[in-house]
TINUKE-209752 format. One record per residue: chain; residue number from 1; x negated, y, z negated of N, C-alpha, C, O in turn; residue in three letters. Coordinates in Angstrom, 2 decimals, padded with zeros to 5 digits. Atoms other than C-alpha are relative to their C-alpha. Layout:
residues N
PT|cadena|num|nxx|nyy|nzz|caxx|cayy|cazz|cxx|cyy|czz|oxx|oyy|ozz|residuo
PT|A|NUM|X|Y|Z|X|Y|Z|X|Y|Z|X|Y|Z|ALA
...
//
This chain:
residues 57
PT|cadena|num|nxx|nyy|nzz|caxx|cayy|cazz|cxx|cyy|czz|oxx|oyy|ozz|residuo
PT|A|1|-000.32|001.48|001.21|-011.34|002.61|002.48|-000.40|000.92|-001.45|-001.57|001.28|-001.62|MET
PT|A|2|000.63|-000.29|001.35|-011.19|004.19|-001.44|-000.28|-000.70|-000.15|-000.12|-001.61|000.66|SER
PT|A|3|-000.20|000.48|001.42|-011.98|002.82|-004.29|000.63|000.96|-000.89|000.32|002.14|-000.70|ILE
PT|A|4|-000.11|-000.81|001.39|-010.05|004.19|-007.92|000.15|-000.93|-000.70|000.07|-002.09|-000.29|VAL
PT|A|5|-000.76|000.87|001.47|-008.90|002.69|-011.26|000.77|000.89|000.06|000.95|002.04|000.45|ASN
PT|A|6|-001.52|-000.52|000.70|-006.13|003.12|-012.49|000.38|001.57|-000.37|001.19|002.46|-000.12|ILE
PT|A|7|-000.92|-001.94|000.76|-006.37|006.21|-014.62|-000.10|001.02|001.27|000.56|002.05|001.36|HIS
PT|A|8|000.42|-001.33|-000.64|-007.92|008.05|-011.67|000.77|-000.02|001.59|000.44|000.46|002.67|GLU
PT|A|9|-001.17|000.22|-001.12|-004.61|006.87|-009.49|000.41|000.60|-000.14|000.23|001.61|000.53|ALA
PT|A|10|-000.69|-000.43|001.18|-002.41|007.85|-011.97|000.11|001.66|-000.38|001.08|002.35|-000.67|LYS
PT|A|11|000.25|-001.56|000.16|-004.30|011.46|-012.36|000.38|000.52|001.46|001.03|001.55|001.65|THR
PT|A|12|000.46|-000.80|-001.83|-004.78|012.07|-008.24|001.32|-001.04|000.76|001.01|-001.61|001.80|HIS
PT|A|13|-000.80|000.73|-000.88|-001.66|010.15|-007.00|000.22|000.93|000.76|-000.72|000.95|001.56|PHE
PT|A|14|-000.05|-001.23|-000.73|-000.90|012.88|-005.36|-000.76|000.37|001.56|-000.38|000.57|002.72|SER
PT|A|15|001.31|-000.41|-000.69|-003.97|013.63|-003.68|-000.50|-001.37|000.93|-001.22|-001.30|001.92|LYS
PT|A|16|000.72|001.42|-000.68|-004.62|009.58|-002.66|001.50|-000.47|000.55|001.88|-001.60|000.85|LEU
PT|A|17|-001.26|000.84|-000.81|-001.03|009.73|-001.27|000.10|000.91|001.48|000.92|000.66|002.36|LEU
PT|A|18|000.29|-000.61|-000.94|-002.29|012.41|001.21|-000.77|-000.55|000.91|-000.63|-000.49|002.14|GLU
PT|A|19|000.81|000.88|000.16|-004.88|010.30|001.20|001.03|-001.02|001.91|001.08|-001.05|003.14|LYS
PT|A|20|-000.56|000.87|-000.74|-002.85|007.91|002.72|000.92|-000.24|001.41|001.05|-001.08|002.30|VAL
PT|A|21|-000.68|-000.61|-000.92|-000.61|009.77|004.59|-000.67|000.26|001.59|-000.01|000.28|002.63|LEU
PT|A|22|001.44|-000.43|-001.04|-004.32|010.67|007.09|-000.01|-001.35|000.42|-001.10|-001.64|000.91|ALA
PT|A|23|000.25|000.86|-000.17|-003.92|007.68|007.67|-001.20|-001.43|-000.90|-001.19|-002.52|-000.34|GLY
PT|A|24|001.19|000.64|000.74|-006.94|005.71|005.15|001.01|-000.67|-001.08|002.15|-000.37|-001.43|GLU
PT|A|25|-001.04|000.85|000.90|-006.02|002.87|002.69|-000.39|-000.09|-001.21|-001.58|000.22|-001.23|GLU
PT|A|26|000.58|-001.06|001.37|-006.53|003.51|-001.16|000.08|-001.91|-000.40|000.65|-002.84|000.16|VAL
PT|A|27|000.16|001.76|000.64|-007.49|-000.05|-003.43|-000.09|000.98|-001.28|-000.77|002.00|-001.43|ILE
PT|A|28|-000.02|-000.22|000.93|-006.66|000.53|-006.47|-000.85|-001.36|-001.25|-000.96|-002.59|-001.32|ILE
PT|A|29|001.02|000.97|000.86|-008.75|-001.20|-008.97|000.07|-000.02|-001.87|000.27|001.06|-002.44|GLY
PT|A|30|000.42|-000.18|001.56|-009.26|-002.25|-013.18|-000.47|-001.33|-000.35|-000.12|-002.51|-000.29|LYS
PT|A|31|001.37|000.59|000.68|-012.14|-003.35|-014.65|-000.74|-000.90|001.50|-001.10|-002.07|001.58|SER
PT|A|32|000.95|000.21|-000.75|-013.84|-003.43|-011.41|000.28|-000.50|000.75|-000.50|-000.33|001.69|GLY
PT|A|33|-000.49|000.86|-001.11|-011.93|-005.70|-009.22|002.07|000.96|000.46|003.01|001.58|-000.04|LYS
PT|A|34|-001.26|-000.89|-000.37|-009.18|-004.52|-007.01|001.32|-001.05|000.03|001.35|-002.24|000.36|PRO
PT|A|35|-001.86|000.31|000.41|-004.90|-005.00|-007.84|000.75|-000.07|001.23|001.32|-000.94|001.89|ILE
PT|A|36|-001.15|-000.19|-001.60|-003.26|-003.35|-004.95|-000.95|001.02|001.01|-002.07|001.51|000.97|ALA
PT|A|37|000.14|-001.23|-001.47|-003.33|-001.10|-001.65|000.74|000.33|000.43|001.73|-000.22|000.91|LYS
PT|A|38|-001.54|-000.86|-000.68|-001.50|001.56|-000.62|-000.94|000.44|001.21|-002.06|000.96|001.21|LEU
PT|A|39|-000.23|-000.28|-001.17|-001.29|001.85|002.89|001.43|001.04|000.23|002.25|001.26|-000.66|VAL
PT|A|40|-000.57|-000.41|-000.66|000.75|003.84|005.20|001.23|-000.79|000.15|001.07|-001.94|000.56|ARG
PT|A|41|-001.83|000.91|-000.32|004.95|002.53|005.42|-000.05|000.02|001.47|-000.63|000.95|002.02|TYR
PT|A|42|-000.55|000.08|-001.47|005.86|001.77|008.88|001.23|-000.88|000.16|001.35|-002.09|-000.02|GLN
PT|A|43|-001.22|000.73|000.48|009.36|001.29|009.03|000.15|-001.44|002.02|-000.75|-001.36|002.86|GLN
PT|A|44|000.16|000.83|-000.67|010.17|-001.65|011.87|001.21|000.28|001.56|002.32|-000.25|001.50|SER
PT|A|45|-001.80|-000.03|-000.53|012.91|-000.74|014.88|000.61|-001.02|000.38|001.76|-000.99|000.83|ASP
PT|A|46|-000.93|001.48|-000.38|014.09|-003.79|015.57|000.60|-000.65|-000.73|000.13|-001.76|-001.02|GLU
PT|A|47|-000.94|000.50|000.08|016.76|-004.55|014.24|000.14|-001.25|-000.93|000.24|-002.19|-000.15|PRO
PT|A|48|-000.27|001.36|000.21|017.24|-007.68|011.66|001.17|-000.70|000.38|002.31|-000.28|000.58|ARG
PT|A|49|-000.63|001.50|-000.51|018.45|-011.30|012.64|000.53|-000.70|-000.92|-000.21|-001.58|-001.35|GLN
PT|A|50|-000.14|001.13|000.92|020.50|-013.02|010.16|-000.39|-001.40|000.54|-000.09|-001.90|001.62|PRO
PT|A|51|000.44|001.33|-000.15|018.81|-016.32|009.68|-000.34|-000.16|000.82|000.16|-000.55|001.88|GLY
PT|A|52|000.92|000.19|-001.31|016.31|-016.31|011.44|-001.57|-000.85|-000.17|-002.46|-001.23|000.59|MET
PT|A|53|001.09|000.50|000.85|014.00|-017.66|008.61|000.64|-001.81|-000.44|-000.02|-002.64|-001.07|TRP
PT|A|54|-000.22|000.92|000.25|016.47|-020.61|008.57|-000.77|-001.65|000.57|-001.23|-002.05|001.64|LYS
PT|A|55|001.14|001.39|-000.28|014.77|-024.26|008.00|-001.54|000.40|-000.24|-002.24|-000.06|-001.14|GLY
PT|A|56|001.47|-000.24|000.51|011.40|-022.80|008.09|-000.49|000.68|-001.13|-001.43|001.44|-001.34|LYS
PT|A|57|000.33|-000.86|001.86|011.24|-021.62|004.62|000.50|-001.23|-001.28|000.40|-000.95|-002.47|VAL
//
């Protein structure tokens, strides 16, 4: 897991994406506090079913 500040994230965004593609998580911070996490996107193979949250939310 890497922790970078906003300026570094903007400057080296493509390199950070390469790390994410390799399976690493990247935390972006502001003033030393984490505010966002970059992780690899994983698409679900299951089709969505309309109404599955009905009555639960």
